C-alpha positions as CSV (number, residue, x, y, z in Angstrom):
1,M,-141.4,67.5,7.3
2,T,-141.2,63.7,7.6
3,E,-140.5,61.5,4.7
4,I,-143.3,59.3,3.6
5,Q,-142.5,55.6,3.8
6,L,-144.0,53.3,1.2
7,S,-145.9,50.3,2.6
8,I,-143.9,47.0,2.4
9,A,-146.7,45.7,0.1
10,F,-146.0,48.4,-2.4
11,Q,-142.3,47.9,-2.1
12,D,-142.6,44.2,-2.7
13,A,-145.1,44.7,-5.6
14,A,-142.6,47.2,-7.2
15,K,-139.8,44.6,-6.9
16,L,-142.0,41.9,-8.4
17,R,-143.1,44.2,-11.2
18,Q,-139.5,45.1,-12.2
19,K,-138.6,41.4,-12.2
20,K,-141.5,40.4,-14.3
21,Q,-141.1,43.2,-16.8
22,L,-137.7,41.8,-17.7
23,D,-139.6,38.6,-18.9
24,Y,-142.7,40.2,-20.4
25,G,-141.6,43.3,-22.1
26,S,-144.3,45.9,-22.8
27,I,-147.1,45.5,-20.4
28,K,-149.6,47.4,-22.7
29,E,-149.5,44.4,-25.1
30,Y,-151.1,42.2,-22.4
31,F,-154.2,44.4,-22.1
32,P,-155.4,44.6,-25.7
33,F,-159.0,45.5,-24.8
34,G,-158.1,48.5,-22.6
35,A,-160.2,48.9,-19.5
36,K,-161.9,45.6,-19.9
37,S,-158.6,43.8,-20.0
38,F,-157.4,45.4,-16.8
39,V,-160.7,44.8,-15.0
40,H,-160.8,41.2,-16.2
41,E,-157.3,40.6,-14.7
42,I,-158.2,42.3,-11.4
43,N,-161.4,40.2,-11.3
44,K,-159.5,37.0,-11.8
45,K,-157.1,37.8,-9.0
46,T,-160.0,38.8,-6.7
47,K,-161.8,35.5,-7.5
48,R,-158.6,33.5,-6.8
49,L,-158.2,35.2,-3.5
50,V,-161.8,34.4,-2.5
51,N,-161.1,30.7,-3.4
52,L,-157.9,30.7,-1.3
53,I,-159.6,31.7,2.0
54,G,-159.2,29.0,4.5
55,I,-157.0,26.6,2.4
56,L,-153.3,26.0,2.0
57,P,-152.7,26.5,-1.8
58,N,-150.4,24.2,-3.7
59,N,-149.1,26.8,-6.1
60,E,-149.8,30.5,-6.0
61,S,-150.0,31.8,-2.4
62,I,-152.3,34.5,-1.1
63,E,-149.3,36.8,-1.0
64,D,-148.5,36.1,-4.7
65,N,-152.0,37.0,-5.6
66,L,-152.1,40.1,-3.5
67,L,-148.9,41.4,-5.1
68,D,-150.3,40.7,-8.6
69,L,-153.5,42.5,-7.7
70,I,-151.6,45.6,-6.6
71,N,-149.6,45.5,-9.8
72,Y,-152.7,45.0,-12.1
73,A,-154.4,47.9,-10.3
74,S,-151.3,50.1,-10.8
75,Y,-151.1,49.1,-14.5
76,Y,-154.7,50.1,-14.9
77,Y,-154.1,53.4,-13.0
78,E,-151.1,54.2,-15.3
79,W,-153.1,53.3,-18.4
80,Q,-155.9,55.7,-17.3
81,K,-153.2,58.4,-16.8
82,G,-151.7,57.7,-20.2
83,V,-148.3,56.8,-18.7
84,L,-148.2,53.0,-18.9
85,D,-144.9,51.8,-20.4
86,E,-143.3,55.2,-20.6
């Protein structure tokens, strides 16, 4: 049986998540309205990505926003499963 290799996107997102959690503490506190909070953040990142198409951003790169989008989706998934911040 072969070992499953995580995509580099997921590896980088996990590293970023660990780094940011040191600054932010409990992630749950940033999503006070449950599903609506998660979807709101995912929507903001998606809108930002649409606006970045074809331009050279001055601040947040497309890559930064993609990694944030992966992490927001994973937080929402974990919240749905009842395991966020365990």
